[in-house]
mmCIF file of the protein (N, C-alpha, C, O) and its ligand, coordinates in Angstrom:
data_MODEL
# 
_entry.id   MODEL 
# 
loop_
_entity.id 
_entity.type 
_entity.pdbx_number_of_molecules 
1 polymer     1 
2 non-polymer 1 
# 
_entity_poly.entity_id                      1 
_entity_poly.type                           'polypeptide(L)' 
_entity_poly.nstd_linkage                   no 
_entity_poly.nstd_monomer                   no 
_entity_poly.pdbx_seq_one_letter_code       MESTSRPRVYHAVCRDCPLERVLESAEEADSLVSRHVGRTAHSMVAGRVD 
_entity_poly.pdbx_seq_one_letter_code_can   MESTSRPRVYHAVCRDCPLERVLESAEEADSLVSRHVGRTAHSMVAGRVD 
_entity_poly.pdbx_strand_id                 A 
# 
loop_
_entity_poly_seq.entity_id 
_entity_poly_seq.num 
_entity_poly_seq.mon_id 
_entity_poly_seq.hetero 
1 1  MET n 
1 2  GLU n 
1 3  SER n 
1 4  THR n 
1 5  SER n 
1 6  ARG n 
1 7  PRO n 
1 8  ARG n 
1 9  VAL n 
1 10 TYR n 
1 11 HIS n 
1 12 ALA n 
1 13 VAL n 
1 14 CYS n 
1 15 ARG n 
1 16 ASP n 
1 17 CYS n 
1 18 PRO n 
1 19 LEU n 
1 20 GLU n 
1 21 ARG n 
1 22 VAL n 
1 23 LEU n 
1 24 GLU n 
1 25 SER n 
1 26 ALA n 
1 27 GLU n 
1 28 GLU n 
1 29 ALA n 
1 30 ASP n 
1 31 SER n 
1 32 LEU n 
1 33 VAL n 
1 34 SER n 
1 35 ARG n 
1 36 HIS n 
1 37 VAL n 
1 38 GLY n 
1 39 ARG n 
1 40 THR n 
1 41 ALA n 
1 42 HIS n 
1 43 SER n 
1 44 MET n 
1 45 VAL n 
1 46 ALA n 
1 47 GLY n 
1 48 ARG n 
1 49 VAL n 
1 50 ASP n 
# 
loop_
_struct_asym.id 
_struct_asym.entity_id 
A 1 
B 2 
# 
loop_
_chem_comp.id 
_chem_comp.type 
_chem_comp.mon_nstd_flag 
ALA 'L-peptide linking' y 
ARG 'L-peptide linking' y 
ASP 'L-peptide linking' y 
CYS 'L-peptide linking' y 
GLU 'L-peptide linking' y 
GLY 'peptide linking'   y 
HIS 'L-peptide linking' y 
LEU 'L-peptide linking' y 
MET 'L-peptide linking' y 
PRO 'L-peptide linking' y 
SER 'L-peptide linking' y 
THR 'L-peptide linking' y 
TYR 'L-peptide linking' y 
VAL 'L-peptide linking' y 
ZN  non-polymer         . 
# 
_pdbx_entity_nonpoly.entity_id   2 
_pdbx_entity_nonpoly.name        ? 
_pdbx_entity_nonpoly.comp_id     ZN 
# 
_pdbx_nonpoly_scheme.asym_id         B 
_pdbx_nonpoly_scheme.entity_id       2 
_pdbx_nonpoly_scheme.mon_id          ZN 
_pdbx_nonpoly_scheme.ndb_seq_num     1 
_pdbx_nonpoly_scheme.pdb_seq_num     101 
_pdbx_nonpoly_scheme.auth_seq_num    101 
_pdbx_nonpoly_scheme.pdb_mon_id      ZN 
_pdbx_nonpoly_scheme.auth_mon_id     ZN 
_pdbx_nonpoly_scheme.pdb_strand_id   A 
_pdbx_nonpoly_scheme.pdb_ins_code    . 
# 
loop_
_atom_site.group_PDB 
_atom_site.id 
_atom_site.type_symbol 
_atom_site.label_atom_id 
_atom_site.label_alt_id 
_atom_site.label_comp_id 
_atom_site.label_asym_id 
_atom_site.label_entity_id 
_atom_site.label_seq_id 
_atom_site.pdbx_PDB_ins_code 
_atom_site.Cartn_x 
_atom_site.Cartn_y 
_atom_site.Cartn_z 
_atom_site.occupancy 
_atom_site.B_iso_or_equiv 
_atom_site.pdbx_formal_charge 
_atom_site.auth_seq_id 
_atom_site.auth_comp_id 
_atom_site.auth_asym_id 
_atom_site.auth_atom_id 
_atom_site.pdbx_PDB_model_num 
ATOM   1   N  N  . MET A 1 1  ? 73.638  -79.517 0.573  1.00 0.00 ? 1   MET A N  1 
ATOM   2   C  CA . MET A 1 1  ? 74.572  -78.491 1.023  1.00 0.00 ? 1   MET A CA 1 
ATOM   3   C  C  . MET A 1 1  ? 75.376  -77.947 -0.155 1.00 0.00 ? 1   MET A C  1 
ATOM   4   O  O  . MET A 1 1  ? 76.022  -78.699 -0.884 1.00 0.00 ? 1   MET A O  1 
ATOM   5   N  N  . GLU A 1 2  ? 75.323  -76.655 -0.321 1.00 0.00 ? 2   GLU A N  1 
ATOM   6   C  CA . GLU A 1 2  ? 76.032  -76.043 -1.432 1.00 0.00 ? 2   GLU A CA 1 
ATOM   7   C  C  . GLU A 1 2  ? 77.491  -75.785 -1.082 1.00 0.00 ? 2   GLU A C  1 
ATOM   8   O  O  . GLU A 1 2  ? 77.837  -75.472 0.057  1.00 0.00 ? 2   GLU A O  1 
ATOM   9   N  N  . SER A 1 3  ? 78.315  -75.925 -2.080 1.00 0.00 ? 3   SER A N  1 
ATOM   10  C  CA . SER A 1 3  ? 79.730  -75.640 -1.843 1.00 0.00 ? 3   SER A CA 1 
ATOM   11  C  C  . SER A 1 3  ? 80.161  -74.400 -2.626 1.00 0.00 ? 3   SER A C  1 
ATOM   12  O  O  . SER A 1 3  ? 81.081  -74.448 -3.442 1.00 0.00 ? 3   SER A O  1 
ATOM   13  N  N  . THR A 1 4  ? 79.480  -73.303 -2.357 1.00 0.00 ? 4   THR A N  1 
ATOM   14  C  CA . THR A 1 4  ? 79.866  -72.044 -2.981 1.00 0.00 ? 4   THR A CA 1 
ATOM   15  C  C  . THR A 1 4  ? 81.142  -71.538 -2.317 1.00 0.00 ? 4   THR A C  1 
ATOM   16  O  O  . THR A 1 4  ? 81.358  -71.745 -1.123 1.00 0.00 ? 4   THR A O  1 
ATOM   17  N  N  . SER A 1 5  ? 81.970  -70.885 -3.091 1.00 0.00 ? 5   SER A N  1 
ATOM   18  C  CA . SER A 1 5  ? 83.207  -70.380 -2.518 1.00 0.00 ? 5   SER A CA 1 
ATOM   19  C  C  . SER A 1 5  ? 82.940  -69.058 -1.807 1.00 0.00 ? 5   SER A C  1 
ATOM   20  O  O  . SER A 1 5  ? 82.583  -68.054 -2.423 1.00 0.00 ? 5   SER A O  1 
ATOM   21  N  N  . ARG A 1 6  ? 83.120  -69.094 -0.527 1.00 0.00 ? 6   ARG A N  1 
ATOM   22  C  CA . ARG A 1 6  ? 82.921  -67.883 0.251  1.00 0.00 ? 6   ARG A CA 1 
ATOM   23  C  C  . ARG A 1 6  ? 84.156  -67.003 0.150  1.00 0.00 ? 6   ARG A C  1 
ATOM   24  O  O  . ARG A 1 6  ? 85.267  -67.499 -0.041 1.00 0.00 ? 6   ARG A O  1 
ATOM   25  N  N  . PRO A 1 7  ? 83.958  -65.692 0.278  1.00 0.00 ? 7   PRO A N  1 
ATOM   26  C  CA . PRO A 1 7  ? 85.134  -64.821 0.264  1.00 0.00 ? 7   PRO A CA 1 
ATOM   27  C  C  . PRO A 1 7  ? 86.017  -65.091 1.473  1.00 0.00 ? 7   PRO A C  1 
ATOM   28  O  O  . PRO A 1 7  ? 85.529  -65.330 2.578  1.00 0.00 ? 7   PRO A O  1 
ATOM   29  N  N  . ARG A 1 8  ? 87.298  -65.048 1.247  1.00 0.00 ? 8   ARG A N  1 
ATOM   30  C  CA . ARG A 1 8  ? 88.218  -65.210 2.361  1.00 0.00 ? 8   ARG A CA 1 
ATOM   31  C  C  . ARG A 1 8  ? 88.270  -63.935 3.168  1.00 0.00 ? 8   ARG A C  1 
ATOM   32  O  O  . ARG A 1 8  ? 88.165  -62.832 2.631  1.00 0.00 ? 8   ARG A O  1 
ATOM   33  N  N  . VAL A 1 9  ? 88.430  -64.099 4.441  1.00 0.00 ? 9   VAL A N  1 
ATOM   34  C  CA . VAL A 1 9  ? 88.488  -62.959 5.343  1.00 0.00 ? 9   VAL A CA 1 
ATOM   35  C  C  . VAL A 1 9  ? 89.813  -62.988 6.089  1.00 0.00 ? 9   VAL A C  1 
ATOM   36  O  O  . VAL A 1 9  ? 90.268  -64.032 6.557  1.00 0.00 ? 9   VAL A O  1 
ATOM   37  N  N  . TYR A 1 10 ? 90.405  -61.830 6.182  1.00 0.00 ? 10  TYR A N  1 
ATOM   38  C  CA . TYR A 1 10 ? 91.668  -61.724 6.903  1.00 0.00 ? 10  TYR A CA 1 
ATOM   39  C  C  . TYR A 1 10 ? 91.495  -60.844 8.125  1.00 0.00 ? 10  TYR A C  1 
ATOM   40  O  O  . TYR A 1 10 ? 90.862  -59.790 8.066  1.00 0.00 ? 10  TYR A O  1 
ATOM   41  N  N  . HIS A 1 11 ? 92.049  -61.280 9.204  1.00 0.00 ? 11  HIS A N  1 
ATOM   42  C  CA . HIS A 1 11 ? 91.923  -60.576 10.471 1.00 0.00 ? 11  HIS A CA 1 
ATOM   43  C  C  . HIS A 1 11 ? 93.289  -60.012 10.829 1.00 0.00 ? 11  HIS A C  1 
ATOM   44  O  O  . HIS A 1 11 ? 94.256  -60.756 10.990 1.00 0.00 ? 11  HIS A O  1 
ATOM   45  N  N  . ALA A 1 12 ? 93.358  -58.706 10.948 1.00 0.00 ? 12  ALA A N  1 
ATOM   46  C  CA . ALA A 1 12 ? 94.612  -58.059 11.331 1.00 0.00 ? 12  ALA A CA 1 
ATOM   47  C  C  . ALA A 1 12 ? 94.463  -57.490 12.729 1.00 0.00 ? 12  ALA A C  1 
ATOM   48  O  O  . ALA A 1 12 ? 93.503  -56.776 13.020 1.00 0.00 ? 12  ALA A O  1 
ATOM   49  N  N  . VAL A 1 13 ? 95.402  -57.804 13.579 1.00 0.00 ? 13  VAL A N  1 
ATOM   50  C  CA . VAL A 1 13 ? 95.311  -57.343 14.955 1.00 0.00 ? 13  VAL A CA 1 
ATOM   51  C  C  . VAL A 1 13 ? 96.669  -56.861 15.442 1.00 0.00 ? 13  VAL A C  1 
ATOM   52  O  O  . VAL A 1 13 ? 97.701  -57.478 15.175 1.00 0.00 ? 13  VAL A O  1 
ATOM   53  N  N  . CYS A 1 14 ? 96.646  -55.743 16.163 1.00 0.00 ? 14  CYS A N  1 
ATOM   54  C  CA . CYS A 1 14 ? 97.874  -55.174 16.705 1.00 0.00 ? 14  CYS A CA 1 
ATOM   55  C  C  . CYS A 1 14 ? 98.076  -55.684 18.125 1.00 0.00 ? 14  CYS A C  1 
ATOM   56  O  O  . CYS A 1 14 ? 97.132  -55.781 18.910 1.00 0.00 ? 14  CYS A O  1 
ATOM   57  N  N  . ARG A 1 15 ? 99.319  -56.007 18.436 1.00 0.00 ? 15  ARG A N  1 
ATOM   58  C  CA . ARG A 1 15 ? 99.618  -56.491 19.786 1.00 0.00 ? 15  ARG A CA 1 
ATOM   59  C  C  . ARG A 1 15 ? 99.901  -55.362 20.752 1.00 0.00 ? 15  ARG A C  1 
ATOM   60  O  O  . ARG A 1 15 ? 99.951  -55.570 21.964 1.00 0.00 ? 15  ARG A O  1 
ATOM   61  N  N  . ASP A 1 16 ? 100.087 -54.166 20.218 1.00 0.00 ? 16  ASP A N  1 
ATOM   62  C  CA . ASP A 1 16 ? 100.518 -53.070 21.082 1.00 0.00 ? 16  ASP A CA 1 
ATOM   63  C  C  . ASP A 1 16 ? 99.477  -51.974 21.258 1.00 0.00 ? 16  ASP A C  1 
ATOM   64  O  O  . ASP A 1 16 ? 99.707  -51.015 21.995 1.00 0.00 ? 16  ASP A O  1 
ATOM   65  N  N  . CYS A 1 17 ? 98.337  -52.104 20.589 1.00 0.00 ? 17  CYS A N  1 
ATOM   66  C  CA . CYS A 1 17 ? 97.247  -51.152 20.777 1.00 0.00 ? 17  CYS A CA 1 
ATOM   67  C  C  . CYS A 1 17 ? 95.953  -51.868 20.369 1.00 0.00 ? 17  CYS A C  1 
ATOM   68  O  O  . CYS A 1 17 ? 96.000  -52.966 19.814 1.00 0.00 ? 17  CYS A O  1 
ATOM   69  N  N  . PRO A 1 18 ? 94.811  -51.252 20.640 1.00 0.00 ? 18  PRO A N  1 
ATOM   70  C  CA . PRO A 1 18 ? 93.548  -51.971 20.403 1.00 0.00 ? 18  PRO A CA 1 
ATOM   71  C  C  . PRO A 1 18 ? 93.120  -52.085 18.944 1.00 0.00 ? 18  PRO A C  1 
ATOM   72  O  O  . PRO A 1 18 ? 92.014  -52.551 18.670 1.00 0.00 ? 18  PRO A O  1 
ATOM   73  N  N  . LEU A 1 19 ? 93.956  -51.677 18.012 1.00 0.00 ? 19  LEU A N  1 
ATOM   74  C  CA . LEU A 1 19 ? 93.571  -51.728 16.608 1.00 0.00 ? 19  LEU A CA 1 
ATOM   75  C  C  . LEU A 1 19 ? 93.308  -53.161 16.145 1.00 0.00 ? 19  LEU A C  1 
ATOM   76  O  O  . LEU A 1 19 ? 94.112  -54.068 16.364 1.00 0.00 ? 19  LEU A O  1 
ATOM   77  N  N  . GLU A 1 20 ? 92.162  -53.329 15.502 1.00 0.00 ? 20  GLU A N  1 
ATOM   78  C  CA . GLU A 1 20 ? 91.765  -54.648 15.027 1.00 0.00 ? 20  GLU A CA 1 
ATOM   79  C  C  . GLU A 1 20 ? 90.886  -54.449 13.804 1.00 0.00 ? 20  GLU A C  1 
ATOM   80  O  O  . GLU A 1 20 ? 89.941  -53.662 13.844 1.00 0.00 ? 20  GLU A O  1 
ATOM   81  N  N  . ARG A 1 21 ? 91.186  -55.150 12.722 1.00 0.00 ? 21  ARG A N  1 
ATOM   82  C  CA . ARG A 1 21 ? 90.433  -54.959 11.484 1.00 0.00 ? 21  ARG A CA 1 
ATOM   83  C  C  . ARG A 1 21 ? 90.161  -56.287 10.806 1.00 0.00 ? 21  ARG A C  1 
ATOM   84  O  O  . ARG A 1 21 ? 90.926  -57.243 10.929 1.00 0.00 ? 21  ARG A O  1 
ATOM   85  N  N  . VAL A 1 22 ? 89.063  -56.319 10.096 1.00 0.00 ? 22  VAL A N  1 
ATOM   86  C  CA . VAL A 1 22 ? 88.767  -57.469 9.243  1.00 0.00 ? 22  VAL A CA 1 
ATOM   87  C  C  . VAL A 1 22 ? 88.828  -56.985 7.794  1.00 0.00 ? 22  VAL A C  1 
ATOM   88  O  O  . VAL A 1 22 ? 88.129  -56.046 7.414  1.00 0.00 ? 22  VAL A O  1 
ATOM   89  N  N  . LEU A 1 23 ? 89.668  -57.632 6.996  1.00 0.00 ? 23  LEU A N  1 
ATOM   90  C  CA . LEU A 1 23 ? 89.877  -57.235 5.601  1.00 0.00 ? 23  LEU A CA 1 
ATOM   91  C  C  . LEU A 1 23 ? 89.429  -58.352 4.683  1.00 0.00 ? 23  LEU A C  1 
ATOM   92  O  O  . LEU A 1 23 ? 89.307  -59.505 5.097  1.00 0.00 ? 23  LEU A O  1 
ATOM   93  N  N  . GLU A 1 24 ? 89.182  -57.991 3.416  1.00 0.00 ? 24  GLU A N  1 
ATOM   94  C  CA . GLU A 1 24 ? 88.689  -58.988 2.473  1.00 0.00 ? 24  GLU A CA 1 
ATOM   95  C  C  . GLU A 1 24 ? 89.760  -59.547 1.560  1.00 0.00 ? 24  GLU A C  1 
ATOM   96  O  O  . GLU A 1 24 ? 89.475  -60.401 0.720  1.00 0.00 ? 24  GLU A O  1 
ATOM   97  N  N  . SER A 1 25 ? 90.987  -59.077 1.711  1.00 0.00 ? 25  SER A N  1 
ATOM   98  C  CA . SER A 1 25 ? 92.052  -59.646 0.892  1.00 0.00 ? 25  SER A CA 1 
ATOM   99  C  C  . SER A 1 25 ? 93.374  -59.578 1.629  1.00 0.00 ? 25  SER A C  1 
ATOM   100 O  O  . SER A 1 25 ? 93.566  -58.754 2.523  1.00 0.00 ? 25  SER A O  1 
ATOM   101 N  N  . ALA A 1 26 ? 94.286  -60.461 1.236  1.00 0.00 ? 26  ALA A N  1 
ATOM   102 C  CA . ALA A 1 26 ? 95.603  -60.475 1.861  1.00 0.00 ? 26  ALA A CA 1 
ATOM   103 C  C  . ALA A 1 26 ? 96.349  -59.175 1.577  1.00 0.00 ? 26  ALA A C  1 
ATOM   104 O  O  . ALA A 1 26 ? 97.124  -58.702 2.408  1.00 0.00 ? 26  ALA A O  1 
ATOM   105 N  N  . GLU A 1 27 ? 96.109  -58.600 0.395  1.00 0.00 ? 27  GLU A N  1 
ATOM   106 C  CA . GLU A 1 27 ? 96.799  -57.353 0.062  1.00 0.00 ? 27  GLU A CA 1 
ATOM   107 C  C  . GLU A 1 27 ? 96.357  -56.219 0.972  1.00 0.00 ? 27  GLU A C  1 
ATOM   108 O  O  . GLU A 1 27 ? 97.179  -55.434 1.445  1.00 0.00 ? 27  GLU A O  1 
ATOM   109 N  N  . GLU A 1 28 ? 95.050  -56.137 1.215  1.00 0.00 ? 28  GLU A N  1 
ATOM   110 C  CA . GLU A 1 28 ? 94.556  -55.104 2.128  1.00 0.00 ? 28  GLU A CA 1 
ATOM   111 C  C  . GLU A 1 28 ? 95.116  -55.299 3.521  1.00 0.00 ? 28  GLU A C  1 
ATOM   112 O  O  . GLU A 1 28 ? 95.525  -54.343 4.179  1.00 0.00 ? 28  GLU A O  1 
ATOM   113 N  N  . ALA A 1 29 ? 95.131  -56.548 3.964  1.00 0.00 ? 29  ALA A N  1 
ATOM   114 C  CA . ALA A 1 29 ? 95.646  -56.829 5.298  1.00 0.00 ? 29  ALA A CA 1 
ATOM   115 C  C  . ALA A 1 29 ? 97.127  -56.472 5.376  1.00 0.00 ? 29  ALA A C  1 
ATOM   116 O  O  . ALA A 1 29 ? 97.579  -55.861 6.344  1.00 0.00 ? 29  ALA A O  1 
ATOM   117 N  N  . ASP A 1 30 ? 97.874  -56.861 4.347  1.00 0.00 ? 30  ASP A N  1 
ATOM   118 C  CA . ASP A 1 30 ? 99.298  -56.564 4.349  1.00 0.00 ? 30  ASP A CA 1 
ATOM   119 C  C  . ASP A 1 30 ? 99.570  -55.070 4.329  1.00 0.00 ? 30  ASP A C  1 
ATOM   120 O  O  . ASP A 1 30 ? 100.462 -54.587 5.025  1.00 0.00 ? 30  ASP A O  1 
ATOM   121 N  N  . SER A 1 31 ? 98.804  -54.341 3.535  1.00 0.00 ? 31  SER A N  1 
ATOM   122 C  CA . SER A 1 31 ? 99.074  -52.912 3.449  1.00 0.00 ? 31  SER A CA 1 
ATOM   123 C  C  . SER A 1 31 ? 98.669  -52.206 4.738  1.00 0.00 ? 31  SER A C  1 
ATOM   124 O  O  . SER A 1 31 ? 99.331  -51.257 5.157  1.00 0.00 ? 31  SER A O  1 
ATOM   125 N  N  . LEU A 1 32 ? 97.589  -52.658 5.370  1.00 0.00 ? 32  LEU A N  1 
ATOM   126 C  CA . LEU A 1 32 ? 97.213  -52.091 6.666  1.00 0.00 ? 32  LEU A CA 1 
ATOM   127 C  C  . LEU A 1 32 ? 98.311  -52.345 7.689  1.00 0.00 ? 32  LEU A C  1 
ATOM   128 O  O  . LEU A 1 32 ? 98.708  -51.444 8.427  1.00 0.00 ? 32  LEU A O  1 
ATOM   129 N  N  . VAL A 1 33 ? 98.791  -53.570 7.724  1.00 0.00 ? 33  VAL A N  1 
ATOM   130 C  CA . VAL A 1 33 ? 99.833  -53.937 8.689  1.00 0.00 ? 33  VAL A CA 1 
ATOM   131 C  C  . VAL A 1 33 ? 101.090 -53.109 8.448  1.00 0.00 ? 33  VAL A C  1 
ATOM   132 O  O  . VAL A 1 33 ? 101.642 -52.534 9.386  1.00 0.00 ? 33  VAL A O  1 
ATOM   133 N  N  . SER A 1 34 ? 101.551 -53.044 7.190  1.00 0.00 ? 34  SER A N  1 
ATOM   134 C  CA . SER A 1 34 ? 102.811 -52.337 6.961  1.00 0.00 ? 34  SER A CA 1 
ATOM   135 C  C  . SER A 1 34 ? 102.659 -50.844 7.209  1.00 0.00 ? 34  SER A C  1 
ATOM   136 O  O  . SER A 1 34 ? 103.600 -50.188 7.656  1.00 0.00 ? 34  SER A O  1 
ATOM   137 N  N  . ARG A 1 35 ? 101.464 -50.296 6.919  1.00 0.00 ? 35  ARG A N  1 
ATOM   138 C  CA . ARG A 1 35 ? 101.236 -48.876 7.191  1.00 0.00 ? 35  ARG A CA 1 
ATOM   139 C  C  . ARG A 1 35 ? 101.247 -48.604 8.692  1.00 0.00 ? 35  ARG A C  1 
ATOM   140 O  O  . ARG A 1 35 ? 101.887 -47.661 9.157  1.00 0.00 ? 35  ARG A O  1 
ATOM   141 N  N  . HIS A 1 36 ? 100.540 -49.430 9.436  1.00 0.00 ? 36  HIS A N  1 
ATOM   142 C  CA . HIS A 1 36 ? 100.465 -49.230 10.880 1.00 0.00 ? 36  HIS A CA 1 
ATOM   143 C  C  . HIS A 1 36 ? 101.827 -49.448 11.532 1.00 0.00 ? 36  HIS A C  1 
ATOM   144 O  O  . HIS A 1 36 ? 102.242 -48.663 12.384 1.00 0.00 ? 36  HIS A O  1 
ATOM   145 N  N  . VAL A 1 37 ? 102.515 -50.500 11.139 1.00 0.00 ? 37  VAL A N  1 
ATOM   146 C  CA . VAL A 1 37 ? 103.842 -50.781 11.694 1.00 0.00 ? 37  VAL A CA 1 
ATOM   147 C  C  . VAL A 1 37 ? 104.807 -49.655 11.343 1.00 0.00 ? 37  VAL A C  1 
ATOM   148 O  O  . VAL A 1 37 ? 105.628 -49.254 12.169 1.00 0.00 ? 37  VAL A O  1 
ATOM   149 N  N  . GLY A 1 38 ? 104.706 -49.141 10.100 1.00 0.00 ? 38  GLY A N  1 
ATOM   150 C  CA . GLY A 1 38 ? 105.575 -48.055 9.681  1.00 0.00 ? 38  GLY A CA 1 
ATOM   151 C  C  . GLY A 1 38 ? 105.326 -46.782 10.459 1.00 0.00 ? 38  GLY A C  1 
ATOM   152 O  O  . GLY A 1 38 ? 106.264 -46.043 10.755 1.00 0.00 ? 38  GLY A O  1 
ATOM   153 N  N  . ARG A 1 39 ? 104.065 -46.512 10.796 1.00 0.00 ? 39  ARG A N  1 
ATOM   154 C  CA . ARG A 1 39 ? 103.731 -45.297 11.512 1.00 0.00 ? 39  ARG A CA 1 
ATOM   155 C  C  . ARG A 1 39 ? 104.024 -45.384 12.993 1.00 0.00 ? 39  ARG A C  1 
ATOM   156 O  O  . ARG A 1 39 ? 104.451 -44.403 13.602 1.00 0.00 ? 39  ARG A O  1 
ATOM   157 N  N  . THR A 1 40 ? 103.799 -46.547 13.579 1.00 0.00 ? 40  THR A N  1 
ATOM   158 C  CA . THR A 1 40 ? 103.796 -46.635 15.032 1.00 0.00 ? 40  THR A CA 1 
ATOM   159 C  C  . THR A 1 40 ? 104.887 -47.522 15.595 1.00 0.00 ? 40  THR A C  1 
ATOM   160 O  O  . THR A 1 40 ? 105.150 -47.480 16.797 1.00 0.00 ? 40  THR A O  1 
ATOM   161 N  N  . ALA A 1 41 ? 105.533 -48.328 14.755 1.00 0.00 ? 41  ALA A N  1 
ATOM   162 C  CA . ALA A 1 41 ? 106.506 -49.321 15.221 1.00 0.00 ? 41  ALA A CA 1 
ATOM   163 C  C  . ALA A 1 41 ? 105.871 -50.340 16.151 1.00 0.00 ? 41  ALA A C  1 
ATOM   164 O  O  . ALA A 1 41 ? 106.558 -50.975 16.952 1.00 0.00 ? 41  ALA A O  1 
ATOM   165 N  N  . HIS A 1 42 ? 104.559 -50.495 16.044 1.00 0.00 ? 42  HIS A N  1 
ATOM   166 C  CA . HIS A 1 42 ? 103.874 -51.532 16.801 1.00 0.00 ? 42  HIS A CA 1 
ATOM   167 C  C  . HIS A 1 42 ? 104.116 -52.898 16.145 1.00 0.00 ? 42  HIS A C  1 
ATOM   168 O  O  . HIS A 1 42 ? 104.636 -52.996 15.033 1.00 0.00 ? 42  HIS A O  1 
ATOM   169 N  N  . SER A 1 43 ? 103.727 -53.928 16.861 1.00 0.00 ? 43  SER A N  1 
ATOM   170 C  CA . SER A 1 43 ? 103.845 -55.275 16.331 1.00 0.00 ? 43  SER A CA 1 
ATOM   171 C  C  . SER A 1 43 ? 102.460 -55.762 15.932 1.00 0.00 ? 43  SER A C  1 
ATOM   172 O  O  . SER A 1 43 ? 101.603 -55.983 16.787 1.00 0.00 ? 43  SER A O  1 
ATOM   173 N  N  . MET A 1 44 ? 102.244 -55.927 14.633 1.00 0.00 ? 44  MET A N  1 
ATOM   174 C  CA . MET A 1 44 ? 100.914 -56.262 14.137 1.00 0.00 ? 44  MET A CA 1 
ATOM   175 C  C  . MET A 1 44 ? 100.974 -57.500 13.263 1.00 0.00 ? 44  MET A C  1 
ATOM   176 O  O  . MET A 1 44 ? 101.914 -57.680 12.490 1.00 0.00 ? 44  MET A O  1 
ATOM   177 N  N  . VAL A 1 45 ? 99.972  -58.347 13.389 1.00 0.00 ? 45  VAL A N  1 
ATOM   178 C  CA . VAL A 1 45 ? 99.944  -59.563 12.584 1.00 0.00 ? 45  VAL A CA 1 
ATOM   179 C  C  . VAL A 1 45 ? 98.615  -59.679 11.869 1.00 0.00 ? 45  VAL A C  1 
ATOM   180 O  O  . VAL A 1 45 ? 97.593  -59.184 12.346 1.00 0.00 ? 45  VAL A O  1 
ATOM   181 N  N  . ALA A 1 46 ? 98.635  -60.333 10.726 1.00 0.00 ? 46  ALA A N  1 
ATOM   182 C  CA . ALA A 1 46 ? 97.404  -60.588 9.979  1.00 0.00 ? 46  ALA A CA 1 
ATOM   183 C  C  . ALA A 1 46 ? 97.315  -62.078 9.668  1.00 0.00 ? 46  ALA A C  1 
ATOM   184 O  O  . ALA A 1 46 ? 98.310  -62.718 9.330  1.00 0.00 ? 46  ALA A O  1 
ATOM   185 N  N  . GLY A 1 47 ? 96.131  -62.605 9.787  1.00 0.00 ? 47  GLY A N  1 
ATOM   186 C  CA . GLY A 1 47 ? 95.967  -64.021 9.483  1.00 0.00 ? 47  GLY A CA 1 
ATOM   187 C  C  . GLY A 1 47 ? 94.613  -64.268 8.849  1.00 0.00 ? 47  GLY A C  1 
ATOM   188 O  O  . GLY A 1 47 ? 93.688  -63.471 9.005  1.00 0.00 ? 47  GLY A O  1 
ATOM   189 N  N  . ARG A 1 48 ? 94.501  -65.381 8.130  1.00 0.00 ? 48  ARG A N  1 
ATOM   190 C  CA . ARG A 1 48 ? 93.259  -65.708 7.457  1.00 0.00 ? 48  ARG A CA 1 
ATOM   191 C  C  . ARG A 1 48 ? 92.261  -66.332 8.430  1.00 0.00 ? 48  ARG A C  1 
ATOM   192 O  O  . ARG A 1 48 ? 92.616  -67.123 9.304  1.00 0.00 ? 48  ARG A O  1 
ATOM   193 N  N  . VAL A 1 49 ? 91.009  -65.948 8.244  1.00 0.00 ? 49  VAL A N  1 
ATOM   194 C  CA . VAL A 1 49 ? 89.941  -66.519 9.055  1.00 0.00 ? 49  VAL A CA 1 
ATOM   195 C  C  . VAL A 1 49 ? 89.062  -67.376 8.151  1.00 0.00 ? 49  VAL A C  1 
ATOM   196 O  O  . VAL A 1 49 ? 88.646  -66.912 7.089  1.00 0.00 ? 49  VAL A O  1 
ATOM   197 N  N  . ASP A 1 50 ? 88.778  -68.577 8.533  1.00 0.00 ? 50  ASP A N  1 
ATOM   198 C  CA . ASP A 1 50 ? 87.933  -69.454 7.718  1.00 0.00 ? 50  ASP A CA 1 
ATOM   199 C  C  . ASP A 1 50 ? 86.467  -69.298 8.054  1.00 0.00 ? 50  ASP A C  1 
ATOM   200 O  O  . ASP A 1 50 ? 85.622  -69.966 7.457  1.00 0.00 ? 50  ASP A O  1 
HETATM 201 ZN ZN . ZN  B 2 .  ? 99.095  -50.593 17.077 1.00 0.00 2 101 ZN  A ZN 1 
# 
């Protein structure tokens, strides 16, 4: 079994609309969240997926 480092995946999901995205970095996830929250005042969270 190889132990190659897989890319981390971040899942961002909005609680107030159907928006849902999978991002490849925490920065992308954070910027998506802050942009969406800034535009819509929705409540959005991002978390890492293993
Ligand atoms: Zn939303």
